[in-house]
Steps between C-alpha positions, in 0.01 A plus 500: 500500500738372775802655327315832469416494866860438593622778274247750643585398849868589450453805279719786617661323792667160532457286806819519708716203596697541824361670814148445376546121539723518806240711684168388339229756551217375721690189614548632854518845668844411645646368174864618463757334275776710353829427318794524742858568385776397737827311508577467873693180562435548874127447444550238224345740245546428132601749230163464331478717182827680587778595271690198364305257714483125419273414208263308735440825700412729209167680453402404142251630238437264210456612139355256243460732199733799512351645182159564660557488880635771734597520862347767725675576829395695808641551847365649821704661774796312644446484880653351805364187666262700716372716209612812688792615288526555124825428321626634170826305502380189308603454136367259242579377151350255252684231310386302195503117469864504394595693810564828318365825647187618318562826323402797722471278810847494640532573877268785588309611806164336569233765424384688811333817374117497474381522142834400350532207264514168686376638836194345669347728755213310657299175514257623237779522245606150604154371415471694169845403391709670230331776293589350168277719279556831691148495646619685816404198710740275681872588509726632226721194426854464389489316170739240362478391135660157494737405219500126563296226664585355837530604866585860577594572860513797734804558724499732802802654672464588866763671722760277669420412861671727753700298757354492854158614365217251556440283195146631465642847424609388148161354407321688220123444450328563167171652609353437155634311200362413159643316195225456237546337161243609241437426139375824366268613781411148615693381808638149513505381860727218615825647365659623824692232695791417724628180654550666843281791611612704797206685656380683809162501673608804705472321833575168660147467643210398278273698731666820373558427134547186290522366146202366307686481169456212256810342344484282187773233488601364157676168542754342269229260382276798416251462783360826642396509866363800692642576845284720719699675781170530687616760753863411578721770658872548468709814551715413202434152361587289195313245295661235277377192324676184375472124473776431761395673820747689715806335350606332175701228676410211726193282522155635415392448863777738612481757217132576559543575872485859621836636616675768696611810307487551122827361374424204277174571318539478118232679286375300201146578385374830363255675734245739339254748640236389250426176321799479263411613148373181337659587159844535657466243775277215372340241730658160540305182543444273793729206458451133574718230651515223243674242714685452826689205637782385725823427310516116498830454676508258793713580806642835394619743768202733426154484347478679162180614333437593139214683333371589156308827476333695220663834587752649736398547862549347840423164658422428867561152633329435831629193685255381761717333769321257737175689462268502801293748296555419133533809283561736793842644545677374816845605627651171374358541151716631209413757237738523204491771235651498147518743209430315173510572130262371232564133430691240700663606828714313755411671829813596685614506771361151571334414826751377760257266675471712815180619655412863575694482826816391322480137623581222251209265446534124527532297180175336379302795640177546296398854414293691248615786279249759385612710204356833372604704200508867584437783250610849569682428826536843653685595817452854623764589756403827671772689683441721807121489508423568869124470506277266301178456700273401210717252315532469119259420221631331184308412181585353166461778243571296185473246350155428643487174692255242378323499837428870476625555857781756493597490867836340576619330811786671686785321676769618742770381739624757755653248742858616431427836667566558872255335738406825669303591184286188534575385143289233337438336164255356255697293249251231379137593561517857379263785580217649288375849564130589545406759238216637717715600795777760496683328785488146361826503310772247558839514680428785744746646747469810718713759663506423874578713804807401698364499854851532636523839329179692435670712230622197306321268255614187327378310201559173312571702187714779646833486301411141409405347166159327520433260214161384372458269205223369280445308175236360266439128485283266305281273702708205385719384792707191419589244764783257517563220750864477612676221682815642645815311396810707558861396529697635796664834437873553522656575835773749577777377730677733746785408731877511536719452195830436694479232764764370735546135583313405815250785456119454521328719242128581437377544142165661442269530203208719417177307537441280193138524392322167436784296657414240762860388533829689480777279362848625590818357353870563576737372233861508399724269296478165683254633759119522517240522772127582501248626747119520472305752703126539515347840423489755647852432641727713280833457687769236454758471780813307408826426681807511279723256691878509529525190283336659194749590227557869441377643173185608305160350581157559357191551719190438284128509575182391326139523606294181457129419502329167424280643217754675287835372627805725530552864426808667364829455683646790699879489555738655746877450483701464819868454570627284790827631647762350729532657838826649629706318768517708819820515711684753711807552716562705814799649683585442872154504674579693822252646742440871449698518179376581150511158335518503120282240320599463134291323231668213319186375320530353152261654237295283261309640197536866602731712713426547867337829593376479863639360828282474809654406833273378779639483853320303772673538835191345661137443391296818448796730469580469130705766329535550120795656314557557129802537276833333431706505702294565807656606833306381809571566866410237762493622863469155663746216499270215400411281202319699223311355203586703186303442170596633160236525224676562163271625213583542128353731239226248425395488859633149548635445852692262713536498880780383732504513880795461738541507876767757584675478843556854624822507714512695822717812510715634787374792707742794483515742799761719666548784741786757531648711780658842427826607672412750769776737379307554173803409301293298248589154634220239505498161668252240355309222670385231255157355594453288187366144521535215257792645297841369421637794303491873561559790269507860639480817294543819704403749231841666487667265258611265775376142543573210732439125532547492879223401730519817715726762337606849626485797261609865524339780296693821416256718311165633609217329318212250505622144449297187406640199676399170340557146621438217253504154648513162324406155629621162392207471243625815321202704616560857616352764715577864537487745789558872467534790744583868466778685681568876485856593598538849646869586579593665828566880551782657711589860594861597569573672839770732349613638160788713372391744228855578379440434133723196485213293366500290816221536752425852377121477517269410782212272381363148556706206373271233338435291192127558515309620193195603692502773770229745401345675685840617613629798705840589654537802734825630669503749795781686674546492875255790547232301311518709182421308177805526280420216241186339353443256215233254376738344245676180623791563267577840659693549821640781723838630389575676835401846381221747580408766255810405299745549794677217682361429842713474810617154610285348771197290562179550307166329543300341216143386434438221235166362373460228232263211408599171646354269230442472124119479517285817505386565854809351662599650836698826498820477701626804698858518623677771704868530594824695508774530242845655551636737236878464499741731313 
């Protein structure tokens, strides 16, 4: 009778599997949950169900009996995120379990014409499902006749994202979707699955639209749990499930914590839209923990547990540290998690003996371990769910628990997320929903208004991965009493490797857990010394004296406690080096001179690389120079302390200081007097003090050793006159002055232009090079201008307009610059000249 009822109920139309479950009719008037296709790395989207995507991201349809089962496919319009635009640019194809394209289903456009095969027009067709028997009800499906058993999968191809366009522009939303497996005309629900569904609720606010879909999670130990979204909202969001949490590496306490972004989640479990088909996905059984104990090893560096279980699953070990409230989780308590297989298991990593705050416990500490065997451990990391005001509801679907209560406790730890989201956690007590109240789910978070910006909202789940986990347990919780006995761990020594004799060096170690004493040793052939420091002092300071032999030494360290003795030895090799021998020489140390200081140090184990000279003429006026040699000028005749620090490539140094007596220098000074006739003759007055020798250089190639010489210049020019004086100490001083010699200028009072090349031209007679501006004018006795030139090399030849002038007296006008420097005074001269023939 039951079978007949079922057959009549499905006659003509098969119940759909897809949108019908994602948007359950009657669940809620704002229920929206649609498949979203996207691959934007900017928004951390995943290529769910896309062409050539990873196997864990495929959209699968399972076939158990290909000879009698068929696949019926239907698609609604492809829209944008806001359901305002329809696209016809999405392609799809179907592959068989071997990965080959199903015949007739290579890349083709997703149906978009009403009434065509595979097109779903409205919600009524979603509810009625595929019209298998051509009853004109439901939608006309695309039909695949399988040729083998296994998982078929659909692949979509969406256009590549256009650069500079917002990432949301490449999102494609399947308004309706259906993938029904039927045997004859009887549908078989629980065949459509993926390990990572990417979906959209059409809005980020649950007040506008949200998901009330149910997801059925099939664990690796064949436990089925039902996850009720219960009104969550995410623009585009993703659901996974696995036994690890948000990462496959690290401790269980870290892996299960919610995290920023969507980069490390690994899908593992199959997630269905219906209870998985029992024939294809049978129920497992609830396992038992046969035994649990602490590995009987005294004074190890860790505490190791072992367990024997009847089936694979997970084990939680709760270590109650110094319990003010026994059984309640306190910050100092420790919760360890392990994945186990059926039979005997050594639980690794072992416990390191530290409390929940990372502080090593004291030996002989008494504590209690409470152990639970977990069946069907399921983490559900949800990515980018902005609004979750109602919390989740999770039930065991199968196998049925002996208690008959299907509700499961939920756990979470959001404390790794930024503080502004007010993250919290529930890692030990768990949370049970109230089936009578829509808003009584567990692990709620809401979309909040940013009061600093009225147009901006923020949320704990926005672009973050929020993890929730649950499991089945038996009521059997085993307890073990533990007395902590742990050997000190091994330190790690840091410090210099190359050390110079006479140097004081500090060696440090990382803190050694469970050590009350740090025992340091320094050894070499024929040498040994030991130092004991009480924890927590982790620094050894040692002076390597000059008397210690050079060579290789070993710095070693062990941690020691009175219960378990010594830990492993940590070693650090060092090399003791001889220091160089500093020395220097200097040339004659005269006041005001550049004195050369030259290193004469003797190197030791390495070549010298740096020379530092420190000069202290008097306290508080220190000067530092570098290099070899170094030239230093001292302005004062006094005693100066000079220190040389010579350093080699190893940084080994030696220092030598000497008092240098700076000798006084003479003071050179002189004056000169020029001959009034401007004939270039200079007379010098020597005003030098403290000198015994004198050396003159007049700048014209002539020198003198006289005290007060006389010099005559012949050519116009600027001359540097230098006097170098020397005293009896060999110290010198120099005085310099400039002299510009300007030769005189004469005008003849008569000339004879008779072409005998003697006195034929009237012009100035001079050895000057500089006359400009220059002008020579000649006038006859009536004042008529008969000659004019501005060229000093030209003169009057006694003619006017090419004809000889009569003998007689003529007047002239001469202008020229008196000095070499621009702006010098212009000289004007007038006179008479006689023309004689």
